[in-house]
BALOBA-1460 file (C-alpha; in Angstrom, 3 decimals):
// residues 84
<rec num="1" residu="m" x="-18.830" y="6.704" z="-32.052"/>
<rec num="2" residu="d" x="-18.843" y="10.442" z="-32.344"/>
<rec num="3" residu="k" x="-19.744" y="12.639" z="-29.390"/>
<rec num="4" residu="a" x="-22.989" y="13.731" z="-31.041"/>
<rec num="5" residu="s" x="-24.431" y="10.215" z="-30.676"/>
<rec num="6" residu="k" x="-23.954" y="10.225" z="-26.912"/>
<rec num="7" residu="r" x="-27.020" y="10.969" z="-24.814"/>
<rec num="8" residu="y" x="-27.745" y="11.358" z="-21.126"/>
<rec num="9" residu="g" x="-29.576" y="8.641" z="-19.272"/>
<rec num="10" residu="f" x="-29.727" y="6.578" z="-16.115"/>
<rec num="11" residu="v" x="-28.877" y="3.099" z="-14.908"/>
<rec num="12" residu="g" x="-30.675" y="1.644" z="-11.891"/>
<rec num="13" residu="i" x="-28.938" y="-1.272" z="-10.179"/>
<rec num="14" residu="i" x="-30.394" y="-3.420" z="-7.389"/>
<rec num="15" residu="l" x="-28.115" y="-5.862" z="-5.588"/>
<rec num="16" residu="s" x="-30.076" y="-8.513" z="-3.731"/>
<rec num="17" residu="d" x="-26.806" y="-10.359" z="-3.040"/>
<rec num="18" residu="r" x="-24.388" y="-7.893" z="-1.465"/>
<rec num="19" residu="g" x="-21.630" y="-10.452" z="-1.897"/>
<rec num="20" residu="q" x="-21.639" y="-9.443" z="-5.565"/>
<rec num="21" residu="a" x="-20.706" y="-5.833" z="-4.744"/>
<rec num="22" residu="p" x="-17.013" y="-6.295" z="-5.704"/>
<rec num="23" residu="a" x="-17.995" y="-7.658" z="-9.146"/>
<rec num="24" residu="v" x="-20.386" y="-4.730" z="-9.680"/>
<rec num="25" residu="q" x="-17.723" y="-2.243" z="-8.605"/>
<rec num="26" residu="r" x="-15.176" y="-3.714" z="-11.048"/>
<rec num="27" residu="i" x="-17.595" y="-3.214" z="-13.940"/>
<rec num="28" residu="l" x="-18.532" y="0.302" z="-12.809"/>
<rec num="29" residu="s" x="-14.836" y="1.186" z="-12.678"/>
<rec num="30" residu="e" x="-14.311" y="-0.235" z="-16.171"/>
<rec num="31" residu="y" x="-17.107" y="1.993" z="-17.506"/>
<rec num="32" residu="g" x="-16.372" y="4.954" z="-15.226"/>
<rec num="33" residu="h" x="-15.742" y="7.221" z="-18.216"/>
<rec num="34" residu="l" x="-19.501" y="7.070" z="-18.947"/>
<rec num="35" residu="v" x="-20.626" y="7.986" z="-15.419"/>
<rec num="36" residu="c" x="-21.523" y="11.614" z="-14.668"/>
<rec num="37" residu="g" x="-23.033" y="10.956" z="-11.253"/>
<rec num="38" residu="r" x="-23.659" y="8.144" z="-8.811"/>
<rec num="39" residu="m" x="-25.879" y="7.720" z="-5.763"/>
<rec num="40" residu="g" x="-26.150" y="4.632" z="-3.641"/>
<rec num="41" residu="l" x="-28.001" y="3.258" z="-0.655"/>
<rec num="42" residu="p" x="-25.763" y="0.387" z="0.468"/>
<rec num="43" residu="h" x="-27.425" y="-0.953" z="3.625"/>
<rec num="44" residu="l" x="-31.134" y="-1.533" z="3.057"/>
<rec num="45" residu="e" x="-33.267" y="-4.338" z="4.512"/>
<rec num="46" residu="n" x="-30.819" y="-5.269" z="7.277"/>
<rec num="47" residu="d" x="-27.835" y="-5.209" z="4.903"/>
<rec num="48" residu="t" x="-29.403" y="-7.621" z="2.421"/>
<rec num="49" residu="l" x="-30.127" y="-5.102" z="-0.351"/>
<rec num="50" residu="s" x="-28.285" y="-2.231" z="-2.045"/>
<rec num="51" residu="v" x="-29.465" y="0.239" z="-4.675"/>
<rec num="52" residu="i" x="-27.202" y="2.252" z="-6.990"/>
<rec num="53" residu="t" x="-28.349" y="4.909" z="-9.445"/>
<rec num="54" residu="l" x="-26.025" y="6.222" z="-12.151"/>
<rec num="55" residu="i" x="-26.379" y="9.229" z="-14.425"/>
<rec num="56" residu="v" x="-24.537" y="8.390" z="-17.633"/>
<rec num="57" residu="r" x="-23.584" y="9.971" z="-20.944"/>
<rec num="58" residu="a" x="-23.283" y="7.160" z="-23.481"/>
<rec num="59" residu="d" x="-24.374" y="5.858" z="-26.838"/>
<rec num="60" residu="t" x="-26.649" y="2.829" z="-27.081"/>
<rec num="61" residu="d" x="-23.775" y="0.394" z="-27.665"/>
<rec num="62" residu="e" x="-21.850" y="1.605" z="-24.614"/>
<rec num="63" residu="l" x="-24.941" y="1.522" z="-22.415"/>
<rec num="64" residu="g" x="-25.810" y="-1.957" z="-23.654"/>
<rec num="65" residu="a" x="-22.304" y="-3.218" z="-22.909"/>
<rec num="66" residu="l" x="-22.399" y="-1.805" z="-19.380"/>
<rec num="67" residu="t" x="-25.879" y="-3.046" z="-18.507"/>
<rec num="68" residu="g" x="-25.287" y="-6.400" z="-20.184"/>
<rec num="69" residu="k" x="-22.247" y="-7.109" z="-18.035"/>
<rec num="70" residu="l" x="-24.054" y="-6.004" z="-14.881"/>
<rec num="71" residu="g" x="-27.154" y="-8.029" z="-15.738"/>
<rec num="72" residu="r" x="-25.141" y="-11.251" z="-16.062"/>
<rec num="73" residu="i" x="-24.134" y="-11.080" z="-12.387"/>
<rec num="74" residu="s" x="-26.250" y="-13.321" z="-10.173"/>
<rec num="75" residu="g" x="-28.290" y="-11.326" z="-7.654"/>
<rec num="76" residu="v" x="-28.128" y="-8.084" z="-9.690"/>
<rec num="77" residu="s" x="-31.084" y="-6.431" z="-11.477"/>
<rec num="78" residu="v" x="-30.523" y="-3.574" z="-13.938"/>
<rec num="79" residu="k" x="-32.795" y="-1.105" z="-15.735"/>
<rec num="80" residu="s" x="-31.703" y="1.799" z="-17.915"/>
<rec num="81" residu="a" x="-32.886" y="4.486" z="-20.313"/>
<rec num="82" residu="l" x="-31.365" y="7.171" z="-22.526"/>
<rec num="83" residu="s" x="-32.825" y="10.545" z="-23.446"/>
<rec num="84" residu="k" x="-34.223" y="11.020" z="-26.951"/>
């Protein structure tokens, strides 16, 4: 895809099973070239919940690949959006 088709957006990730954190991190590293910023709250609800927010610059195919892989992990919820 050409650079003109890339747009800014966000990815919200909720881990309700912190044991899946290594799998999430592997995927985030694989797609690190899309990530412009990252914020996380790793120890919520007595260490049973984590929230990660990403700012990304991607096209729809790249974002779909990233969120699709994350969404297939048990105990992980993902929501995303791209700018118009």
